[in-house]
N, C-alpha and C positions, 0 to 999 in steps of 0.2 A: 741389504739393499741389495739390486740387484733387476738387470732391464727384463721386457718383455719387450716383441716389434712383432707388430699386430701390421697385416695385411692386411686391405681390403680386399673386393673384387677385381678395383681400377689397376692396379697392384704400385698402388702409395700404400709408402709408411709411414711408419706411428713410432717411436721408441720412446716407452713410457716407465719410467721408477714402477719397483718393485717391494715390497716389504717379503718377507722369508714370512711364514704362514696366509698371505691373501687367498684368497682362491682364482685365477688367469679372469675371474668376470666382475672378484673386486678391485681387483691390477682394473682395469677397462670402462664402468660404471664410476672408479677413483678420475682417472684421467681425458672424461669426455670421447671417448671412441668412438664413433660413429661405427652402429649392427651391433649392439650388443643388447637387446632388446631387455632381456630379464624377466622380464613383466613378473614372476614369483617370486623373488627377491634372491632363489639360490636355493628353492625350498627344495628342486628337483621332480618339479609340479607343472613343467612346461618345456619346452624346447629352446625356450629365443635364443636364447643361451651358446648355440651349438657353435664350430670355428671345430675348421684343421688345422691340426699336429699332427705334420711326418719326418718324416727324417728322423735326424738322429735322435729328436727330444721328443720322439714314440714310444722310443728302446730307455727310454732315463725313465719316462711315469707310469705308477702300475696299472695296473689294469681295468677298467673301464664294472662296472658291478652290472648287474643281473640288471639292476633298477638306472642305472643311469641307457648301460643299450635297451629297453625295453623304450627309453623316454628316447632316442636316439630316433624307432622309427614311426615318430610322429613328426620328423625333424620338420621343418615345408620344405627344405634342401634334400635331399636325395640324399640319405650317410654313406662312407667312404669307411675303408677301411682303418684313416688317418680322421675320422669325427672323433668329440669327444662335445662332454657341454662345458663350459670353462667354468661354469659353478661348484663343479666335484674336481679342479686339476686344481693343488696347490703347487705357488710358486714355491722352491727351497733357491736356497743362494747358488745350487748347484746344476740350475737351468738358466741361470744366471745368457740373454742372448736370445733364448727360444726364440722361436720363429712363430707363432701362428694369423693362422689366412679364417678374414673372415666370411660365411659366402652371402650372395646376393640376396637370398631370399632372408628371411628370419616367417 
């Protein structure tokens, strides 16, 4: 187990427990984190779980697949270098304390 810190657009933070192997989307939904809509349930067919993962955390993650990059292009908020779909990011114990910022719109 570990923890993920979700940061809302207003700067408020919610620190939650995460289980090794869960997607960041699953972590958010299990803990009722606002702003992660996840309409497709993690099937990589929408962009409503868009998040920003920057800094040291981004460097610890494998890069996005071509399919994820394509889907990010239709995200409600303009993607950045730190944009990821939370359904495609797997939590690992090495990511304990990872900070995930939620965009204003999904």
